[in-house]
BAVOTOR-78296 format. One record per residue (C-alpha): x, y, z. Coordinates in Angstrom, 1 decimal. Each point is the difference from the previous one (the first is absolute). Layout:
N
KELUM     c1     c2     c3
KELUM      X      Y      Z
...
END
This chain:
281
KELUM     c1     c2     c3
KELUM   23.3    7.3  -44.2
KELUM   -3.4   -1.9   -0.4
KELUM    1.6   -1.9   -2.9
KELUM    2.7   -0.9    1.8
KELUM   -1.6   -1.3    3.7
KELUM   -2.2   -2.5   -2.4
KELUM    3.0   -1.3   -1.6
KELUM    1.6   -0.7    3.3
KELUM   -3.1   -1.5    1.3
KELUM   -0.5   -2.0   -3.4
KELUM    3.8   -1.5    0.6
KELUM   -0.7   -0.8    4.0
KELUM   -3.2   -1.6   -0.8
KELUM    2.0   -2.2   -2.7
KELUM    2.8   -0.7    2.8
KELUM   -2.5   -1.0    2.4
KELUM   -1.7   -2.6   -2.4
KELUM    3.3   -1.1   -1.7
KELUM    1.3   -0.9    3.8
KELUM   -3.5   -1.5    0.3
KELUM    0.1   -2.4   -2.8
KELUM    3.9   -1.1    0.8
KELUM   -1.7   -0.7    3.9
KELUM   -2.7   -1.8   -1.4
KELUM    2.5   -2.0   -2.9
KELUM    2.1   -1.0    2.9
KELUM   -0.2   -3.0    2.3
KELUM    1.8   -1.3    3.0
KELUM    0.3   -3.7    0.5
KELUM    1.4   -1.1    3.5
KELUM    1.8   -3.2    0.2
KELUM   -2.8   -2.0    2.4
KELUM   -2.3    0.3   -3.4
KELUM   -0.7   -0.4   -3.7
KELUM   -2.1    2.4   -1.9
KELUM   -2.5   -1.2   -2.8
KELUM   -0.5    3.1   -2.8
KELUM   -3.4   -0.3   -0.8
KELUM   -1.4    1.9   -3.3
KELUM   -3.7    0.1   -0.9
KELUM   -0.6   -3.0    2.7
KELUM    2.5   -2.4   -1.7
KELUM    3.6   -0.2    1.5
KELUM    2.3    0.1   -2.2
KELUM    4.1    0.1    1.6
KELUM    1.3   -0.5    3.7
KELUM    2.8    1.5    1.9
KELUM    1.7   -1.7    2.6
KELUM   -1.3   -3.1   -0.7
KELUM    0.7   -2.8    2.4
KELUM    2.5   -2.7   -1.4
KELUM    1.6   -2.2    2.7
KELUM    3.2   -0.1   -2.6
KELUM    0.5    3.8    0.7
KELUM    1.4    1.5    2.9
KELUM   -1.7    3.5    1.4
KELUM    1.0    3.2   -1.6
KELUM    0.1   -1.0   -3.7
KELUM   -3.2   -0.9   -1.2
KELUM   -1.5    3.5   -0.5
KELUM   -0.6    1.4    3.5
KELUM    0.2    3.8    0.4
KELUM   -1.4    3.2   -2.2
KELUM   -1.6   -1.1   -3.2
KELUM   -2.4    1.5   -2.6
KELUM   -3.7   -0.6   -1.7
KELUM   -2.1    2.2   -1.6
KELUM   -1.5    2.4    2.2
KELUM   -3.9   -0.4    0.2
KELUM   -0.4   -3.0   -2.5
KELUM    2.2   -2.9    2.3
KELUM   -0.9   -0.4    3.5
KELUM    2.4   -2.4    2.0
KELUM   -0.6   -2.2    2.7
KELUM    2.0   -1.7    2.5
KELUM    0.4   -3.2    0.9
KELUM    2.1   -1.3    3.1
KELUM    3.0   -2.5   -1.1
KELUM    0.5   -1.1    3.2
KELUM   -1.4   -2.9    1.7
KELUM   -3.3    0.5    1.5
KELUM   -1.7   -1.8    2.8
KELUM   -3.4   -1.4   -0.6
KELUM   -1.8   -1.2    3.0
KELUM   -2.9   -2.2    0.5
KELUM   -2.9    0.5    2.1
KELUM    0.0   -2.5    3.0
KELUM   -2.4   -3.4   -1.3
KELUM   -1.3   -3.1    1.2
KELUM    1.8   -2.9   -1.7
KELUM   -1.4   -3.8   -0.3
KELUM    2.9   -2.6    0.8
KELUM    0.1   -3.2   -1.7
KELUM   -0.3   -2.1    3.6
KELUM   -3.3    2.7    0.4
KELUM    2.0    2.3    2.0
KELUM   -1.4    4.1    0.4
KELUM    3.2    2.2   -0.8
KELUM    0.2    3.7    0.4
KELUM    2.2    0.8   -2.9
KELUM    1.9    3.3   -0.2
KELUM    2.3    0.3   -3.4
KELUM    1.7    2.6   -1.9
KELUM    2.0   -0.3   -3.5
KELUM    3.0    2.3   -1.2
KELUM   -0.2    0.9   -3.6
KELUM    1.4    2.8   -2.4
KELUM   -1.1    1.2   -2.8
KELUM    1.9   -0.8   -3.8
KELUM   -2.4    0.9   -2.7
KELUM   -1.7    4.0    1.1
KELUM   -1.2   -0.1   -3.4
KELUM   -2.2   -3.5    0.5
KELUM   -1.2    1.8    3.7
KELUM   -1.0    2.6   -1.5
KELUM   -2.0   -1.1   -2.5
KELUM   -1.4   -3.2    1.6
KELUM    0.0    1.4    3.8
KELUM    0.1    3.8    0.1
KELUM    2.3    0.5    3.2
KELUM    1.7   -1.9    2.7
KELUM   -3.2    0.2    1.7
KELUM   -2.1   -1.3   -2.5
KELUM    2.6   -2.5    0.0
KELUM   -0.1   -1.2    3.5
KELUM   -4.1   -0.3   -0.1
KELUM    0.5   -2.1   -2.9
KELUM    2.5   -2.1    1.7
KELUM   -0.9   -0.2    3.5
KELUM   -3.2   -2.4   -1.1
KELUM    2.2   -2.3   -1.9
KELUM    2.8   -0.3    2.9
KELUM   -3.0   -0.5    2.3
KELUM   -1.5   -3.1   -2.6
KELUM    3.4   -1.1   -0.1
KELUM    1.0   -0.6    3.6
KELUM   -3.4   -1.6    0.6
KELUM   -0.1   -2.6   -2.7
KELUM    3.9   -1.3    1.0
KELUM   -0.4    0.6    3.6
KELUM   -2.7   -2.2   -0.3
KELUM    2.0   -3.1   -1.4
KELUM    1.8   -0.6    3.0
KELUM   -0.5   -0.5    3.8
KELUM    0.9    2.3    2.5
KELUM    3.1   -1.6    1.0
KELUM    1.7    1.0   -3.8
KELUM    0.2    3.6    1.4
KELUM    2.3   -0.8    2.5
KELUM    2.5   -2.3   -1.6
KELUM    1.9    0.3   -3.6
KELUM   -3.0   -1.0   -1.8
KELUM   -0.8    4.0    0.3
KELUM    2.3    1.2   -2.2
KELUM   -1.3   -2.0   -2.6
KELUM   -3.2    1.5    0.6
KELUM    1.0    3.6   -0.3
KELUM    2.4   -1.0   -3.3
KELUM   -3.5   -0.9   -1.8
KELUM   -2.4    2.8    1.3
KELUM    3.2    2.1   -1.0
KELUM    0.3   -1.6   -3.6
KELUM   -3.7    0.1   -0.4
KELUM   -0.9    3.8    1.5
KELUM    3.2    1.1   -2.8
KELUM   -1.4   -1.6   -3.0
KELUM   -3.2    1.9    0.7
KELUM    2.1    3.0    1.0
KELUM    2.0    0.3   -3.3
KELUM   -3.9    0.7   -2.3
KELUM    0.6    3.5    2.3
KELUM    3.4    0.6   -0.6
KELUM    1.1   -1.2    3.3
KELUM    2.9   -2.6    0.9
KELUM   -1.2   -1.9    3.6
KELUM    3.3   -0.6    1.9
KELUM   -0.7   -1.6    3.1
KELUM   -3.3   -1.1    2.4
KELUM    0.2   -0.5    3.3
KELUM   -2.4   -0.9    3.1
KELUM    0.6    2.4    2.8
KELUM   -2.9   -1.8    2.6
KELUM   -1.7   -3.3   -0.4
KELUM   -2.2    0.0    3.3
KELUM   -3.3   -2.4    1.0
KELUM   -2.4    2.0    1.0
KELUM   -0.9    1.2    3.3
KELUM   -2.5   -1.7    2.2
KELUM   -1.4   -3.7    0.1
KELUM    1.4   -1.2   -3.3
KELUM    3.9    1.2    1.1
KELUM   -1.0   -2.0    3.6
KELUM   -1.2   -3.0   -2.1
KELUM    3.0    0.1   -2.4
KELUM    2.5    0.1    3.3
KELUM   -2.2   -3.0    1.3
KELUM    0.4   -2.2   -2.8
KELUM    3.7    1.0   -0.5
KELUM    0.3   -1.2    3.2
KELUM   -1.3   -3.0    0.0
KELUM    1.8   -0.7   -3.3
KELUM    3.1    0.0    1.4
KELUM   -1.0   -1.9    3.3
KELUM   -0.8   -2.7   -2.6
KELUM    3.1    0.0   -1.8
KELUM    1.7    0.2    3.5
KELUM   -2.1   -3.1    0.9
KELUM    1.1   -1.5   -3.1
KELUM    4.1    0.6    0.4
KELUM   -0.3   -1.4    3.3
KELUM   -1.4   -3.2   -1.0
KELUM    2.7   -0.4   -2.1
KELUM    2.3    1.1    2.4
KELUM   -1.2   -3.2    1.9
KELUM   -0.5   -2.6   -3.0
KELUM    4.2    1.0   -1.0
KELUM    0.9   -0.5    4.0
KELUM   -2.1   -3.4    0.2
KELUM    1.6   -0.9   -3.4
KELUM    3.8    0.7    1.4
KELUM   -1.0   -1.3    3.2
KELUM   -0.6   -3.6   -1.3
KELUM    2.7    0.1   -2.5
KELUM    2.6    1.0    2.4
KELUM   -1.3   -3.1    2.4
KELUM   -0.2   -2.1   -2.8
KELUM    4.0    0.7    0.0
KELUM    0.7   -0.3    3.3
KELUM   -1.6   -3.5    0.2
KELUM    2.3   -0.7   -3.2
KELUM    3.5    1.4    1.5
KELUM   -1.4   -2.3    3.0
KELUM   -0.4   -3.1   -1.7
KELUM    2.8    0.3   -1.9
KELUM    2.0    0.7    3.4
KELUM   -1.9   -3.5    1.7
KELUM    1.1   -1.4   -3.5
KELUM    3.8    1.1    0.3
KELUM    0.1   -0.7    4.0
KELUM   -3.3   -1.8    1.5
KELUM    2.1    0.2    3.5
KELUM    0.9    3.7    0.0
KELUM   -3.3    1.1   -0.9
KELUM   -2.1   -2.3    2.8
KELUM    2.5    1.7    2.3
KELUM   -0.1    3.4   -1.6
KELUM   -4.0   -0.1    0.1
KELUM    0.0   -1.3    3.5
KELUM    2.1    3.3    1.1
KELUM   -2.4    2.1   -1.6
KELUM   -3.1   -2.3    2.0
KELUM    2.4    0.7    3.4
KELUM   -0.1    3.9   -0.8
KELUM   -3.5    0.4   -0.4
KELUM   -1.1   -2.3    2.9
KELUM    2.2    1.4    2.8
KELUM    0.2    3.5   -1.1
KELUM   -3.4    0.5    0.4
KELUM   -1.1    2.2    2.7
KELUM    3.0    1.4    0.4
KELUM    1.7   -3.2    0.5
KELUM   -2.1   -1.2    3.2
KELUM   -1.4   -2.8   -2.2
KELUM   -0.4   -3.2    2.2
KELUM   -0.1   -3.9   -1.1
KELUM   -0.7   -3.0    1.4
KELUM    1.6   -2.8   -1.8
KELUM    1.3   -4.0    0.5
KELUM    3.7    0.2   -0.7
KELUM    0.0   -2.5   -3.2
KELUM   -2.3    2.5   -1.4
KELUM    1.0    0.0   -4.1
KELUM   -0.4    4.2    0.9
KELUM    3.5   -0.1    1.5
KELUM    1.8   -2.5   -2.2
KELUM    1.9    2.6   -1.3
KELUM    1.6    0.9    3.5
KELUM    0.6   -3.5    0.5
KELUM    2.6   -0.4   -3.0
KELUM    0.8   -2.4   -2.5
KELUM   -0.8   -3.5    1.7
END
């Protein structure tokens, strides 16, 4: 009887051991992660590795096998990740001190290189953050503050993305995009001084535009007066008597309508001024 019980115990222990081994051999790889199998400290294979030309569900996600107690599995995120830069001060090309807040978007495309050179995603971020901060300072330091609010900003962001991507490739990552969340002037006296300087610049620009407008107006008026004189001269050349009559009528209008028709003039009846009323002789 004791031998039968002992045999049952041995079978139960064996079954339990087999179940433990089977459970330790199975790895569940989610769709959102890629698994690096490490044996004796060296990566040997990858499950569900990111490949841009293959859709989800066809790269090895799900149940996978490993050698229990010999191979370890490290999960690496295969989604697009964010890298937030701490708010830092940047000196622009026109000596403006800016408080810049930026972020980068990246993904892991070579998990083996990541494990070998960085260890994990957290260590990768600690490596990339100083690089992102340095690149942002260098690129924005070459440009004036106005470049952050016009089309030149896109060129600066593209340059920062390319530079950071070259560095990230050494760690098995690909930088997809870099964007600036905020670029503000410091609070307090520097901000007030910057606003005063901007207001002065705009006033000087407005004065320059007004002076140019007055100059153009004088040129146009002079040109119009010259054209009018030429037309008068042509008219006088074609019919001097009509021209003389027309100018006299204009003179009468200006003289007699001044003061709402209450003008008084005392002239001799044979005055040359009224010759148009006498008709032709």
